[in-house]
C-alpha positions in Angstrom: 0.0 0.0 0.0 1.3 3.4 -1.0 2.0 5.8 1.9 2.3 9.5 0.9 3.9 12.2 3.0 3.6 15.9 2.1 5.9 18.6 3.1 6.9 22.1 2.2 4.0 24.1 3.5 4.3 27.1 5.8 3.4 30.7 6.4 4.3 33.1 3.6 3.6 36.6 2.6 1.6 37.4 -0.5 3.7 37.2 -3.6 5.9 34.5 -2.2 6.5 31.0 -3.5 6.5 27.5 -2.1 7.4 24.1 -3.4 5.4 21.3 -1.9 6.7 17.8 -2.0 4.8 14.5 -1.9 7.0 11.5 -1.1 5.8 8.0 -1.7 7.0 5.1 0.4 6.9 2.8 -2.6 4.7 2.7 -5.7 3.3 -0.7 -6.8 4.8 -0.5 -10.3 1.4 -1.2 -11.7 -1.5 0.8 -13.0 -3.2 1.1 -9.6 -1.2 4.1 -8.5 0.3 5.7 -11.6 -1.6 9.0 -11.2 -0.6 11.4 -8.5 -2.4 14.6 -7.9 -2.3 17.7 -5.7 -5.5 19.0 -4.0 -6.4 21.9 -1.9 -9.0 22.3 0.8 -9.5 25.9 1.9 -11.3 26.7 5.2 -15.0 25.9 4.9 -14.7 24.7 1.4 -14.7 21.4 -0.4 -11.5 19.7 -1.5 -10.6 20.6 -5.1 -8.1 19.3 -7.5 -5.2 21.5 -8.6 -3.1 19.3 -10.9 -2.5 15.7 -11.8 0.5 13.9 -13.1 0.6 10.7 -15.0 4.0 9.6 -13.8 5.0 7.0 -16.4 4.9 9.6 -19.2 5.3 12.7 -17.1 2.0 14.0 -18.5 0.4 16.8 -16.4 -3.2 17.7 -16.3 -4.2 21.1 -14.9 -7.6 22.0 -13.7 -9.0 25.6 -13.6 -6.2 26.7 -11.2 -4.0 29.1 -13.0 -1.4 27.0 -14.7 1.1 29.8 -14.7 1.2 29.8 -10.9 0.9 26.1 -10.2 3.4 23.6 -11.7 3.4 19.9 -11.0 6.6 17.9 -11.6 8.4 14.8 -10.4 11.7 13.3 -9.4 11.4 9.6 -10.1 14.6 8.7 -8.3 13.1 10.1 -5.1 9.5 8.9 -5.6 8.5 12.5 -5.2 6.0 14.7 -6.9 6.2 18.4 -6.4 3.8 21.3 -6.6 5.4 24.7 -7.2 3.2 27.6 -6.3 4.2 31.1 -7.3 2.8 34.5 -6.6 0.9 33.2 -3.6 -2.1 35.2 -2.4 -4.4 34.9 0.7 -6.9 32.9 -1.3 -4.3 30.1 -1.6 -4.5 29.5 2.1 -5.6 25.9 2.9 -4.5 22.4 3.5 -2.7 20.9 0.5 -2.9 17.1 0.0 -1.4 14.7 -2.5 -3.0 11.5 -3.5 -2.4 8.6 -5.8 -4.7 6.4 -7.8 -5.2 4.4 -10.9 -3.8 5.7 -14.2 -7.1 6.6 -15.8 -7.8 9.2 -13.1 -5.1 11.4 -14.8 -7.3 11.7 -17.9 -10.6 12.9 -16.7 -13.4 13.6 -19.2 -14.9 16.4 -17.2 -13.7 16.9 -13.6 -11.1 14.9 -11.7 -12.8 12.1 -9.7 -11.3 13.2 -6.4 -13.1 10.5 -4.4 -11.6 7.7 -6.4 -8.0 8.4 -5.5 -7.1 5.5 -3.2 -4.1 6.8 -1.4 -3.9 10.1 0.5 -1.3 11.9 2.5 -2.0 13.8 5.7 -1.6 17.2 4.1 0.6 20.2 4.6 -0.8 23.6 5.6 -0.2 26.7 3.6 -1.0 30.1 5.1 -0.6 33.3 3.1 -0.9 36.5 4.9 0.8 39.8 5.4 
């Protein structure tokens, strides 16, 4: 079973940047966990998907989040998927989670099926304020 650990959150001022990391204990090597995604849950709001990464082909999928401020990437050697967030603003405040699931989740027809991601980390808090 994949265990995911997020890190890199913290308190930053508006305009700052953060790079969040999602480290996997071990992937199965099969299709059951080839899609890794980053998600955000702001206070009082539902969890929403930011970006997904189909790791075997390094293929990203971005949702409505501004692609120019959010960038997903990976380091295969470290079993790590990153989320770079630039030009942070107070609306970015929230808990950021990574999750892994079957490969097809990385190619949604409409919206990412958040509930179908099988493996979740505990999250890392991001707070943006002056």
